[in-house]
C-alpha positions, -999 to 999 in steps of 0.1 A, spaced: 293 371 305 303 390 281 311 363 256 280 346 263 262 373 256 272 380 220 265 341 212 227 348 227 225 376 202 239 357 178 216 328 179 183 355 186 196 373 147 198 337 130 160 323 138 140 356 148 151 382 126 125 396 103 130 426 101 141 433 65 111 426 41 116 406 10 96 403 -19 70 371 -28 89 344 -50 62 325 -72 77 295 -74 85 286 -116 60 271 -135 70 238 -154 48 227 -177 65 198 -190 79 189 -223 47 172 -247 58 146 -275 54 114 -284 19 108 -268 32 121 -227 44 150 -213 78 146 -199 95 165 -170 129 167 -160 142 171 -121 173 171 -110 181 170 -69 211 188 -62 230 211 -35 229 246 -32 235 276 -10 205 301 1 205 335 14 171 339 41 187 367 55 211 395 41 244 383 35 243 350 46 244 324 25 227 289 40 238 251 25 202 236 11 191 214 -11 163 217 -41 152 201 -74 165 222 -108 174 252 -81 188 254 -46 161 252 -24 125 236 -37 114 234 -69 96 241 -96 57 237 -100 48 213 -123 16 216 -145 -3 187 -158 -40 180 -170 -58 150 -160 -55 120 -186 -17 134 -196 4 103 -198 34 118 -181 68 108 -178 89 119 -147 130 114 -149 144 122 -118 181 126 -115 198 123 -80 232 141 -78 231 144 -42 259 122 -25 235 100 -11 206 74 -25 172 89 -24 136 91 -37 110 111 -53 75 105 -37 44 116 -61 22 129 -24 -16 125 -34 -8 108 -67 -31 76 -77 -3 56 -97 11 23 -96 30 12 -64 64 5 -87 61 45 -94 51 60 -61 83 66 -51 88 55 -19 112 40 1 117 10 -20 124 29 -52 158 43 -42 174 64 -70 213 60 -61 239 88 -64 242 100 -103 213 77 -115 182 87 -135 147 74 -123 121 72 -148 79 73 -132 55 64 -161 20 66 -147 -12 81 -167 -29 113 -146 -64 99 -129 -66 126 -101 -93 153 -96 -80 183 -102 -60 198 -67 -29 203 -53 -8 181 -49 33 178 -44 67 159 -46 93 154 -21 120 124 -11 107 99 9 139 72 18 136 59 52 167 54 73 188 24 92 181 25 124 188 52 150 197 83 155 169 92 125 192 125 117 210 113 94 211 126 51 194 91 48 163 105 69 131 121 47 130 148 74 165 159 66 160 161 31 131 178 32 145 201 58 170 210 33 146 221 11 141 191 -14 102 199 -20 81 207 -47 42 213 -56 24 193 -89 -11 207 -96 -35 192 -118 -62 204 -139 -95 192 -156 -123 205 -178 -147 203 -151 -134 224 -120 -118 248 -152 -155 261 -158 -163 270 -123 -145 304 -127 -120 300 -97 -92 326 -100 -68 303 -123 -38 326 -135 -8 312 -118 13 339 -102 -13 361 -102 -45 356 -90 -34 315 -79 -10 317 -57 15 288 -50 23 284 -13 49 263 6 44 276 41 75 258 61 91 269 92 133 262 99 156 267 130 191 275 118 225 270 131 246 296 151 256 314 122 231 299 98 251 288 75 229 258 78 197 243 93 200 229 127 194 194 138 175 174 158 177 187 192 189 153 211 170 133 237 177 144 271 178 186 257 143 190 272 133 197 235 109 175 212 130 158 190 115 169 155 128 199 136 108 228 138 117 267 141 109 303 148 121 318 111 84 312 90 87 310 50 66 312 24 82 295 -9 117 298 0 113 334 16 112 348 52 81 362 57 79 381 27 53 407 7 33 401 -25 19 424 -43 -16 417 -51 -45 427 -62 -83 442 -52 -101 409 -63 -107 372 -56 -71 357 -50 -65 320 -47 -45 306 -27 -29 268 -28 -15 266 7 10 236 11 19 228 50 57 212 39 64 214 79 82 184 91 61 190 124 47 222 129 4 229 128 -5 265 114 -40 276 125 -44 303 97 -61 331 96 -60 371 79 -48 401 103 -85 417 105 -101 385 106 -119 383 74 -136 356 64 -123 336 36 -139 303 15 -123 269 18 -121 256 -19 -107 227 -21 -87 199 1 -59 172 -5 -76 158 -29 -96 175 -50 -117 207 -53 -146 204 -26 -182 202 -28 -194 229 -17 -175 259 -5 -167 265 34 -163 301 45 -144 306 79 -120 332 95 -98 301 107 -87 270 92 -63 244 104 -31 229 86 -15 198 95 21 188 78 20 175 47 -25 191 42 -30 213 12 -57 234 14 -71 256 -14 -85 289 -3 -104 321 -19 -100 351 -2 -119 386 -18 -97 416 -14 -119 437 -36 -130 458 -4 -94 468 10 -76 483 -25 -42 498 -6 -43 483 26 -21 460 38 -32 424 48 -14 396 66 -17 362 70 -13 346 100 -12 316 123 -33 324 150 -17 290 175 -25 311 207 -64 302 198 -56 267 196 -80 246 220 -59 231 253 -60 199 266 -57 178 293 -40 144 287 -43 110 302 -16 113 321 -26 146 336 -2 166 321 -16 198 300 -13 211 265 -25 219 234 -47 196 208 -19 189 191 11 188 213 12 177 258 29 207 275 67 191 275 66 190 232 52 225 232 71 253 217 66 292 222 51 293 182 28 264 195 8 286 218 15 324 203 4 345 170 28 352 144 33 366 108 32 345 78 30 369 47 18 405 38 -4 411 12 2 449 -2 -33 455 -19 -32 473 -53 -53 478 -81 -75 451 -95 -62 431 -129 -81 440 -158 -99 405 -159 -105 399 -122 -126 374 -109 -150 387 -85 -175 357 -82 -172 322 -88 -196 293 -91 -195 282 -54 -214 249 -57 -181 233 -71 -178 200 -77 -201 173 -67 -184 148 -43 -207 113 -36 -205 108 -3 -190 69 -1 -217 50 24 -193 30 49 -223 5 48 -211 -10 20 -174 -12 27 -160 -49 21 -149 -51 57 -174 -32 75 -179 -55 100 -143 -62 105 -123 -25 102 -85 -25 89 -70 -13 128 -37 8 127 -27 19 165 -4 49 164 18 46 199 47 67 210 80 51 227 76 37 260 93 59 284 126 73 267 128 50 244 132 51 207 106 46 178 72 53 174 50 24 157 14 12 143 0 -18 152 31 -28 181 57 -23 151 82 2 143 86 1 102 102 -30 87 113 -29 52 114 -66 46 77 -73 60 46 -64 44 24 -59 72 -13 -60 52 -25 -72 18 -55 -56 -1 -73 -72 -30 -80 -51 -59 -115 -36 -61 -117 -34 -25 -136 -12 -9 -121 -6 25 -129 15 57 -99 17 81 -97 32 120 -68 50 126 -64 54 167 -45 75 184 -26 58 218 -5 88 218 -2 119 241 -1 140 203 -17 143 179 -4 124 143 -14 138 107 -16 103 90 -10 101 49 -25 72 31 -5 64 -2 -21 54 -31 -51 80 -38 -74 98 -17 -98 86 6 -130 101 26 -130 106 66 -164 89 79 -161 103 113 -142 108 143 -143 87 178 -138 103 213 -124 133 193 -110 169 211 -126 182 178 -153 181 155 -155 172 119 -153 206 101 -171 206 69 -140 212 46 -127 177 62 -162 159 39 -138 161 9 -112 142 -5 -80 137 16 -47 119 13 -37 131 51 -59 130 79 -53 141 115 -61 118 144 -58 139 180 -50 123 213 -69 88 224 -92 95 191 -105 70 166 -109 83 132 -128 59 105 -118 63 64 -133 46 40 -107 42 7 -110 26 -25 -82 6 -40 -85 7 -78 -67 1 -108 -32 -11 -102 -22 -45 -84 14 -57 -80 22 -81 -51 58 -70 -47 57 -30 -48 38 -17 -17 25 14 -10 31 39 24 9 48 52 25 65 76 28 99 103 34 125 82 55 141 111 88 134 90 105 125 126 81 102 134 79 85 102 116 80 101 111 64 140 94 39 126 58 49 129 50 37 92 33 8 80 31 -7 41 9 -31 21 2 -44 -12 -24 -42 -39 -33 -79 -51 -54 -88 -79 -84 -113 -68 -68 -149 -67 -91 -168 -97 -72 -204 -103 -66 -218 -134 -74 -250 -122 -92 -263 -87 -108 -289 -74 -146 -291 -64 -156 -314 -30 -192 -323 -31 -193 -322 8 -208 -360 4 -176 -382 -1 -149 -360 -19 -114 -362 -6 -82 -361 -18 -58 -387 -1 -18 -382 2 2 -414 11 14 -415 46 51 -403 46 79 -397 76 81 -363 63 45 -353 73 49 -329 101 35 -329 140 50 -306 162 58 -278 141 45 -271 109 22 -247 83 -1 -261 64 -26 -236 38 -48 -236 7 -69 -211 -12 -104 -219 -5 -138 -211 -15 -174 -222 3 -207 -210 12 -215 -216 48 -211 -254 57 -241 -273 79 -215 -289 101 -177 -285 99 -155 -287 66 -121 -299 69 -97 -283 46 -65 -301 53 -58 -332 80 -35 -354 97 -65 -373 109 -63 -405 131 -48 -438 119 -62 -478 133 -34 -483 157 -29 -451 173 -65 -431 169 -43 -405 173 -52 -370 152 -24 -351 148 -40 -316 134 -68 -303 112 -78 -268 96 -115 -268 90 -147 -244 90 -164 -244 114 -203 -242 113 -204 -206 117 -180 -200 87 -148 -189 104 -117 -209 103 -104 -226 128 -78 -255 139 -78 -286 164 -49 -299 174 -50 -334 193 -22 -350 216 -11 -386 223 -39 -389 252 -62 -381 227 -71 -349 242 -87 -324 213 -77 -284 215 -96 -262 195 -86 -227 186 -82 -198 186 -118 -202 207 -98 -228 228 -134 -245 231 -123 -280 236 -97 -289 264 -87 -256 276 -46 -254 275 -32 -219 262 -45 -184 255 -58 -169 224 -57 -135 213 -84 -132 180 -72 -103 161 -97 -98 131 -125 -114 119 -122 -155 111 -154 -155 85 -143 -167 52 -173 -186 38 -186 -161 17 -180 -188 -14 -155 -159 -22 -120 -172 -23 -89 -169 3 -59 -182 15 -61 -199 44 -30 -208 65 -20 -220 97 14 -224 116 30 -241 148 64 -235 159 86 -252 184 74 -228 215 37 -238 210 28 -206 194 -1 -213 169 -9 -183 147 -41 -188 118 -40 -160 88 -65 -154 64 -56 -133 28 -14 -128 40 -36 -112 76 -27 -126 112 -57 -133 126 -53 -150 152 -29 -164 175 -24 -181 206 6 -197 231 11 -226 246 -12 -250 227 -15 -286 229 13 -307 215 -4 -325 182 6 -365 182 34 -373 165 21 -411 171 4 -413 136 11 -432 109 -22 -421 83 -28 -409 51 -29 -369 51 -68 -362 39 -77 -328 17 -113 -321 17 -121 -346 46 -109 -359 81 -101 -395 91 -94 -399 52 -94 -437 53 -127 -457 61 -117 -489 81 -149 -509 96 -154 -507 136 -146 -515 160 -114 -522 147 -111 -497 121 -108 -466 127 -135 -435 125 -151 -433 89 -141 -404 71 -161 -372 81 -159 -331 82 -165 -329 45 -158 -300 28 -185 -289 3 -165 -258 -24 -131 -257 -39 -102 -259 -31 -64 -251 -48 -31 -252 -39 -29 -270 -6 7 -267 8 23 -286 39 59 -275 55 77 -286 79 86 -254 99 63 -226 111 69 -198 84 70 -161 94 44 -133 86 64 -121 54 70 -157 43 31 -165 46 24 -134 27 46 -147 1 29 -180 -3 -4 -153 -5 10 -136 -35 22 -169 -48 56 -165 -42 68 -202 -33 103 -219 -39 96 -257 -46 131 -263 -44 127 -258 -1 141 -286 17 111 -271 43 82 -274 19 70 -311 21 38 -312 1 28 -285 -30 1 -301 -53 -13 -270 -77 -45 -294 -85 -34 -282 -124 -35 -319 -137 -72 -311 -149 -78 -350 -152 -66 -383 -139 -66 -399 -110 -29 -387 -97 -26 -349 -81 12 -343 -83 35 -327 -54 57 -300 -65 80 -305 -36 114 -320 -33 91 -344 -11 75 -357 -38 47 -370 -18 21 -374 -48 -16 -382 -43 -44 -393 -55 -85 -381 -58 -108 -403 -36 -97 -434 -15 -81 -452 -43 -62 -446 -73 -94 -459 -95 -126 -437 -103 -150 -439 -79 -177 -415 -63 -158 -399 -39 -138 -388 -66 -138 -344 -65 -138 -333 -97 -117 -307 -119 -135 -271 -122 -122 -257 -149 -128 -218 -151 -138 -214 -195 -133 -249 -203 -123 -250 -238 -119 -212 -244 -91 -186 -242 -92 -152 -251 -61 -136 -264 -47 -100 -277 -26 -95 -305 -8 -68 -318 -8 -51 -348 26 -68 -371 49 -88 -354 35 -114 -324 49 -146 -305 16 -170 -303 14 -206 -293 -17 -230 -296 -25 -230 -264 -58 -259 -267 -60 -289 -290 -81 -272 -319 -97 -280 -356 -88 -246 -368 -69 -212 -360 -92 -187 -348 -73 -157 -357 -79 -136 -388 -67 -102 -398 -29 -124 -404 -9 -118 -432 -6 -147 -454 23 -172 -454 39 -149 -426 42 -174 -400 76 -189 -388 87 -216 -368 118 -221 -353 134 -254 -361 174 -267 -361 189 -233 -357 162 -217 -389 135 -199 -392 110 -222 -415 79 -206 -434 48 -224 -426 5 -226 -431 -15 -222 -399 -30 -244 -402 -1 -272 -396 7 -252 -359 9 -280 -330 9 -273 -293 42 -270 -277 56 -251 -308 63 -213 -309 50 -192 -337 63 -158 -350 28 -145 -367 26 -112 -387 -13 -91 -384 -26 -62 -401 -40 -45 -370 -44 -52 -333 -67 -77 -321 -80 -109 -299 -83 -143 -311 -108 -165 -294 -93 -203 -286 -119 -230 -280 -112 -268 -278 -99 -296 -253 -78 -281 -231 -38 -288 -228 -30 -304 -195 1 -317 -199 26 -314 -227 63 -330 -230 84 -312 -255 111 -326 -274 140 -301 -276 173 -298 -304 204 -285 -291 208 -247 -282 177 -221 -289 139 -238 -290 109 -219 -297 82 -231 -278 50 -224 -258 25 -238 -231 -5 -255 -220 -38 -238 -213 -35 -225 -182 -5 -199 -168 23 -223 -143 54 -214 -129 87 -210 -145 100 -235 -124 75 -259 -125 81 -271 -155 97 -308 -150 134 -307 -166 150 -338 -156 181 -332 -176 183 -298 -167 183 -287 -201 164 -250 -199 193 -227 -189 
């Protein structure tokens, strides 16, 4: 009994000892080094120890120090360079939370920094003035998640810091702005410790009766336990970041004085919100101004009044608060506790006693203007079933190899975030701020301080939060942004998804179909797939009067059996028809022909909006059929009909039943003609995965795949032949014969015969992309043109340049050239041994589509 009592006392001292008053610590301010047109910051992730309690050293980590990191200060419009060196004994990342920047600079799980390596992130500050932050963002490999590779572990160790952006607009508002004096940084955290306080405590294990998250009863501000700040009898601005892994705080002052909320995650508000309480969940930031001018000589405490958090009964009948169900609550979730103390002294010489309370202008974005207002992008948050592992979004745990969503650059979207779990989830979306539109079935109404710019929004149990977000400036099909719960243990356990932003598709050349008789014919080949297949294409059309076939394996005059056809219905929706050997037609996903199987429609199928869309359909060996639009799964059907393999008909693009034969002995004439444009159709003899469909959408296609049976780029630009770039070489032709006739679609070349090209000052590597009578550029240095022939640079004249050859040319200053003339759609280039300097044709092509029969290119 005596031993147990001593152990209990030791734990109590480590976890609850607040008796020693400690001074407030102002995090060091780092303004970077300005030079060469950029503001450069140098950060180092490192281990160390920190004394949170007298005479005890705890093992910790930080940036440029033992715990936490410096506050980085920058101006809107700055070009910044972040040199991040990792001296930790494991790989990690650094995420710039809330920043609007290219995805490859975002610092998510995909930008790992190996031990003793330096990662350089460069971008231009486009954010509004506000308080942001930075922290590691790796992802552990499976379970358990209490590992060095987990974001939750690394942040809990102390790796985090503030990032402040200022701008000229908010600088004129008269707000307190002297860092560390009346503009105070507050990183709010809770911690629990090992018995001897030499380490932070691990996650409570499953079966312990405690929530499997990192929380604690030791409250810290800027790495100091419940500190005391010598403050002033004037207006004080607090920049508050909740950097706790999982705890929510209901903030207020010990004397219940009102204070002004002036800013949220992504910027200053448009007007003040006067409150006495403010809930702040993990990763949220709020800026507040509190007026201490009436309490000179007094002591005021910043408190968390968690006893006031509303109670709630969950669907399973258990009670709790609006944030946690009862089995997951700890003592601090339902009680009041101290965060820090303000000892109020005399005002400063330049004390702020008032400011412009109208603040900035925020234009609320009308959700009706969203591109997907009729089909909001949905994110369903769910807890693991029973005692299982893993939190999910849309039924799946995070998989770094699968891109979950693809979004067009310039899109304005509404997202519906639905929480089916018995707890609240603070949901964070990378890649710039959003606005909260509505809360449905919520336990708490919208607060007026939520109407500004946010990057984290709390979604309560059984609630759906709608947000609206624009996707501007940056597109990268290879580098994703993240969305996830910011309870870090939930993020590590799989409640995370990722998405890419891509440029809207603009073909160099496509085929235009008239809807009357136009088609492309690909002669029958035994390689054509039937039961297991993938078909895809880019299409652009208005709503058709009837059905419009995109690609089809139609009937022939022996079997009368259709295998499959992908088409657009008269409602403008993407559908697919299968036909079996008994001539039974199965229409999916509505299953409104011969009924067979079961379908789930996941999203909008409408594509007839005169915009380019990527469409695809797959069928696997079990009969599961999937329909994709723009890389997203829109419908799925199981137990579908079996397409007929008794089919020897040509493949048709732009119609179905692709060969006219006179009845009654011939087959039905072509029908369902397509009106609009088609580009880059493909055909595969396997069912591609969702990840592979996304690759197709972002134009990552392996033309050497043996499963690829047809890939027609339609980049010929003239003539009758459409070349198949797959190994199958299933070349086709325009119309219903190799001869020119009325059924030929025509080549659509945007901006035919014109190309605007930028050039730099000094030397440029150039080519001639059009057959042109004269060189269109001015401002070049006379006699500075050089070609490369037989291993030597040869001086020449711009009047004698030819297509296919590359040249060096020097310009006095940067500018543009507008080429015009006859497009060059095909080039045969004769090469010499060793190095050659060559140029290309009038439009972009994949390097691996260059026909190199002798394998000359290294």
